[in-house]
LOFI-372366 format. One record per residue (C-alpha): residue number from 1; chain; x negated, y, z negated. Coordinates in nm, 4 decimals, always signed. Example, Ala and Ser with C-alpha at 12.3 -4.5 7.8 and 13.67 -1.06 7.14 Angstrom:
BEGIN
+-----+-------+----------+----------+----------+
:   n : chain :     east :    north :       up :
+-----+-------+----------+----------+----------+
:   1 :     A :  -1.2300 :  -0.4500 :  -0.7800 :
:   2 :     A :  -1.3670 :  -0.1060 :  -0.7140 :
+-----+-------+----------+----------+----------+
***
This chain:
BEGIN
+-----+-------+----------+----------+----------+
:   n : chain :     east :    north :       up :
+-----+-------+----------+----------+----------+
:   1 :     A :  +0.0000 :  +0.0000 :  +0.0000 :
:   2 :     A :  -0.2752 :  +0.2437 :  -0.0949 :
:   3 :     A :  -0.4530 :  +0.2094 :  +0.2391 :
:   4 :     A :  -0.1261 :  +0.2546 :  +0.4282 :
:   5 :     A :  -0.0609 :  +0.5714 :  +0.2317 :
:   6 :     A :  -0.4027 :  +0.6968 :  +0.3390 :
:   7 :     A :  -0.3022 :  +0.6541 :  +0.7036 :
:   8 :     A :  +0.0289 :  +0.8271 :  +0.6399 :
:   9 :     A :  -0.1693 :  +1.1130 :  +0.4836 :
:  10 :     A :  -0.3840 :  +1.1472 :  +0.7959 :
:  11 :     A :  -0.6690 :  +0.8944 :  +0.7705 :
:  12 :     A :  -0.7842 :  +0.7917 :  +1.1174 :
:  13 :     A :  -1.0099 :  +0.5036 :  +1.0085 :
:  14 :     A :  -0.9951 :  +0.2748 :  +0.7052 :
:  15 :     A :  -1.2812 :  +0.0987 :  +0.5311 :
:  16 :     A :  -1.2413 :  -0.1912 :  +0.2914 :
:  17 :     A :  -1.5248 :  -0.2370 :  +0.0415 :
:  18 :     A :  -1.6160 :  -0.5508 :  -0.1474 :
:  19 :     A :  -1.8793 :  -0.4091 :  -0.3781 :
:  20 :     A :  -1.9366 :  -0.7289 :  -0.5747 :
:  21 :     A :  -2.0181 :  -0.9581 :  -0.2839 :
:  22 :     A :  -2.3666 :  -1.0151 :  -0.4186 :
:  23 :     A :  -2.2261 :  -1.1473 :  -0.7479 :
:  24 :     A :  -2.0553 :  -1.4535 :  -0.6005 :
:  25 :     A :  -2.1958 :  -1.7493 :  -0.4093 :
:  26 :     A :  -2.1523 :  -1.7580 :  -0.0325 :
:  27 :     A :  -1.9099 :  -2.0500 :  -0.0648 :
:  28 :     A :  -1.7179 :  -1.8695 :  -0.3381 :
:  29 :     A :  -1.7030 :  -1.5526 :  -0.1315 :
:  30 :     A :  -1.5702 :  -1.7404 :  +0.1713 :
:  31 :     A :  -1.3163 :  -1.9262 :  -0.0435 :
:  32 :     A :  -1.1947 :  -1.6403 :  -0.2614 :
:  33 :     A :  -1.2814 :  -1.2988 :  -0.1171 :
:  34 :     A :  -1.2529 :  -1.3512 :  +0.2582 :
:  35 :     A :  -0.8900 :  -1.4729 :  +0.2502 :
:  36 :     A :  -0.7821 :  -1.1624 :  +0.0590 :
:  37 :     A :  -0.9822 :  -0.9317 :  +0.2826 :
:  38 :     A :  -0.8337 :  -1.1062 :  +0.5867 :
:  39 :     A :  -0.4837 :  -1.0581 :  +0.4449 :
:  40 :     A :  -0.5538 :  -0.6875 :  +0.3987 :
:  41 :     A :  -0.6704 :  -0.6593 :  +0.7602 :
:  42 :     A :  -0.3676 :  -0.8511 :  +0.8883 :
:  43 :     A :  -0.1221 :  -0.6331 :  +0.6965 :
:  44 :     A :  -0.2936 :  -0.3105 :  +0.7974 :
:  45 :     A :  -0.3083 :  -0.4220 :  +1.1602 :
:  46 :     A :  +0.0677 :  -0.4947 :  +1.1505 :
:  47 :     A :  +0.1477 :  -0.1562 :  +0.9984 :
:  48 :     A :  -0.1093 :  +0.0558 :  +1.1802 :
:  49 :     A :  -0.2227 :  -0.1227 :  +1.4983 :
:  50 :     A :  -0.4155 :  +0.1773 :  +1.6319 :
:  51 :     A :  -0.6184 :  +0.2523 :  +1.3177 :
:  52 :     A :  -0.9724 :  +0.1086 :  +1.3306 :
:  53 :     A :  -1.0690 :  -0.1087 :  +1.0353 :
:  54 :     A :  -1.4161 :  -0.1177 :  +0.8845 :
:  55 :     A :  -1.5453 :  -0.3546 :  +0.6186 :
:  56 :     A :  -1.8445 :  -0.3486 :  +0.3844 :
:  57 :     A :  -1.9101 :  -0.6791 :  +0.2058 :
:  58 :     A :  -2.2065 :  -0.5645 :  -0.0035 :
:  59 :     A :  -2.4550 :  -0.8450 :  -0.0488 :
:  60 :     A :  -2.2381 :  -1.0860 :  +0.1504 :
:  61 :     A :  -2.3629 :  -1.0475 :  +0.5059 :
:  62 :     A :  -2.3018 :  -1.4189 :  +0.5551 :
:  63 :     A :  -1.9293 :  -1.3329 :  +0.5666 :
:  64 :     A :  -1.9550 :  -1.0777 :  +0.8488 :
:  65 :     A :  -1.8531 :  -1.3251 :  +1.1232 :
:  66 :     A :  -1.5469 :  -1.4323 :  +0.9227 :
:  67 :     A :  -1.4521 :  -1.0717 :  +0.8557 :
:  68 :     A :  -1.4911 :  -0.9791 :  +1.2204 :
:  69 :     A :  -1.2628 :  -1.2695 :  +1.3111 :
:  70 :     A :  -1.0158 :  -1.1416 :  +1.0496 :
:  71 :     A :  -0.9714 :  -0.8189 :  +1.2446 :
:  72 :     A :  -1.2308 :  -0.5726 :  +1.1209 :
:  73 :     A :  -1.3720 :  -0.3817 :  +1.4193 :
:  74 :     A :  -1.6685 :  -0.2209 :  +1.2440 :
:  75 :     A :  -1.9046 :  -0.4102 :  +1.0160 :
:  76 :     A :  -2.1075 :  -0.2227 :  +0.7562 :
:  77 :     A :  -2.4439 :  -0.3784 :  +0.6845 :
:  78 :     A :  -2.6690 :  -0.3449 :  +0.3844 :
:  79 :     A :  -3.0368 :  -0.3991 :  +0.3136 :
:  80 :     A :  -3.0000 :  -0.7784 :  +0.3105 :
:  81 :     A :  -2.9443 :  -0.7784 :  +0.6873 :
:  82 :     A :  -3.2218 :  -0.7814 :  +0.9448 :
:  83 :     A :  -3.1197 :  -0.4999 :  +1.1779 :
:  84 :     A :  -3.2341 :  -0.6580 :  +1.5026 :
:  85 :     A :  -3.0616 :  -0.9832 :  +1.4108 :
:  86 :     A :  -2.7424 :  -0.7937 :  +1.3291 :
:  87 :     A :  -2.7330 :  -0.6263 :  +1.6683 :
:  88 :     A :  -2.8122 :  -0.9559 :  +1.8428 :
:  89 :     A :  -2.5451 :  -1.1381 :  +1.6408 :
:  90 :     A :  -2.2801 :  -0.8717 :  +1.7021 :
:  91 :     A :  -2.3309 :  -0.7301 :  +2.0517 :
:  92 :     A :  -2.0531 :  -0.4970 :  +2.1496 :
:  93 :     A :  -1.9395 :  -0.4592 :  +1.7876 :
:  94 :     A :  -1.9507 :  -0.1380 :  +1.5877 :
:  95 :     A :  -2.2051 :  -0.1558 :  +1.3064 :
:  96 :     A :  -2.2451 :  +0.0870 :  +1.0185 :
:  97 :     A :  -2.5641 :  +0.1327 :  +0.8208 :
:  98 :     A :  -2.8339 :  +0.0785 :  +0.7268 :
:  99 :     A :  -3.0715 :  +0.3505 :  +0.6116 :
: 100 :     A :  -3.2487 :  +0.3168 :  +0.2757 :
: 101 :     A :  -3.1175 :  +0.5984 :  +0.0528 :
: 102 :     A :  -3.4288 :  +0.5791 :  -0.1666 :
: 103 :     A :  -3.6183 :  +0.7523 :  +0.1135 :
: 104 :     A :  -3.3920 :  +1.0544 :  +0.0641 :
: 105 :     A :  -3.5381 :  +1.0842 :  -0.2861 :
: 106 :     A :  -3.9004 :  +0.9773 :  -0.2422 :
: 107 :     A :  -3.9728 :  +1.0357 :  +0.1250 :
: 108 :     A :  -4.0956 :  +1.3230 :  +0.3323 :
: 109 :     A :  -3.9182 :  +1.4742 :  +0.6328 :
: 110 :     A :  -4.1632 :  +1.2872 :  +0.8547 :
: 111 :     A :  -4.1114 :  +0.9492 :  +0.6839 :
: 112 :     A :  -3.7330 :  +0.9947 :  +0.6939 :
: 113 :     A :  -3.7472 :  +1.0736 :  +1.0654 :
: 114 :     A :  -3.9707 :  +0.7733 :  +1.1319 :
: 115 :     A :  -3.7464 :  +0.5357 :  +0.9333 :
: 116 :     A :  -3.4355 :  +0.6742 :  +1.1035 :
: 117 :     A :  -3.5886 :  +0.6226 :  +1.4468 :
: 118 :     A :  -3.6895 :  +0.2667 :  +1.3534 :
: 119 :     A :  -3.3328 :  +0.1944 :  +1.2384 :
: 120 :     A :  -3.1904 :  +0.3364 :  +1.5610 :
: 121 :     A :  -3.4457 :  +0.1475 :  +1.7726 :
: 122 :     A :  -3.3292 :  -0.1799 :  +1.6156 :
: 123 :     A :  -2.9549 :  -0.1152 :  +1.6078 :
: 124 :     A :  -2.9277 :  +0.1009 :  +1.9173 :
: 125 :     A :  -2.7386 :  +0.4278 :  +1.9233 :
: 126 :     A :  -2.4251 :  +0.2816 :  +2.0842 :
: 127 :     A :  -2.1504 :  +0.1374 :  +1.8669 :
: 128 :     A :  -2.3328 :  +0.2548 :  +1.5561 :
: 129 :     A :  -2.2294 :  +0.4690 :  +1.2654 :
: 130 :     A :  -2.5663 :  +0.5801 :  +1.1310 :
: 131 :     A :  -2.5265 :  +0.5681 :  +0.7560 :
: 132 :     A :  -2.6925 :  +0.4561 :  +0.4358 :
: 133 :     A :  -2.6800 :  +0.0973 :  +0.3150 :
: 134 :     A :  -2.5838 :  +0.2159 :  -0.0328 :
: 135 :     A :  -2.4229 :  +0.5198 :  -0.1866 :
: 136 :     A :  -2.5989 :  +0.8351 :  -0.2945 :
: 137 :     A :  -2.7411 :  +0.8619 :  -0.6455 :
: 138 :     A :  -2.7251 :  +1.2395 :  -0.6756 :
: 139 :     A :  -3.1042 :  +1.2681 :  -0.6795 :
: 140 :     A :  -3.1450 :  +1.3076 :  -0.3037 :
: 141 :     A :  -3.3364 :  +1.6078 :  -0.1756 :
: 142 :     A :  -3.1187 :  +1.8193 :  +0.0551 :
: 143 :     A :  -3.4063 :  +1.8719 :  +0.2975 :
: 144 :     A :  -3.4459 :  +1.4940 :  +0.3314 :
: 145 :     A :  -3.0736 :  +1.4439 :  +0.3892 :
: 146 :     A :  -3.1004 :  +1.7125 :  +0.6577 :
: 147 :     A :  -3.4017 :  +1.5313 :  +0.8065 :
: 148 :     A :  -3.1932 :  +1.2127 :  +0.8337 :
: 149 :     A :  -2.9018 :  +1.3897 :  +1.0023 :
: 150 :     A :  -3.1338 :  +1.5819 :  +1.2336 :
: 151 :     A :  -3.3198 :  +1.2632 :  +1.3315 :
: 152 :     A :  -2.9930 :  +1.0885 :  +1.4182 :
: 153 :     A :  -2.8801 :  +1.3832 :  +1.6304 :
: 154 :     A :  -3.2181 :  +1.4116 :  +1.8041 :
: 155 :     A :  -3.2587 :  +1.0397 :  +1.8790 :
: 156 :     A :  -3.3098 :  +0.9541 :  +2.2437 :
: 157 :     A :  -3.3354 :  +0.6115 :  +2.4005 :
: 158 :     A :  -3.6566 :  +0.5694 :  +2.5996 :
+-----+-------+----------+----------+----------+
***
């Protein structure tokens, strides 16, 4: 109901998070979390067929194929996922991630740009929502956040 209300209030995309995916075994996640997440996708798809659905199963990348089959069009990936493997495994699928937010605290503008370019080289700029693989801590340096955004905007495929 809550997610449907978000659409009714103007949301154009919905993202379902499973923040505790790393606290349950892969078999347990497939048996207990995936069916509920699939039911959410099915219900949202029935109510709002034109609203894209994203999913972030933190620490449970093993479930990404099941979640894609359940109807999620965009898969958020975390630091447990090899970026090149993710793109190879999900060609033609929207991916979200997977920049290390620690670099926005400890890095330099140059190291942030380099890491951003490496991420984009591996994931490709198409069908990608360039994002962090974890939330912000509040300790990020604004100039490093700006360096990340600027590097994404400036990225060019050779």
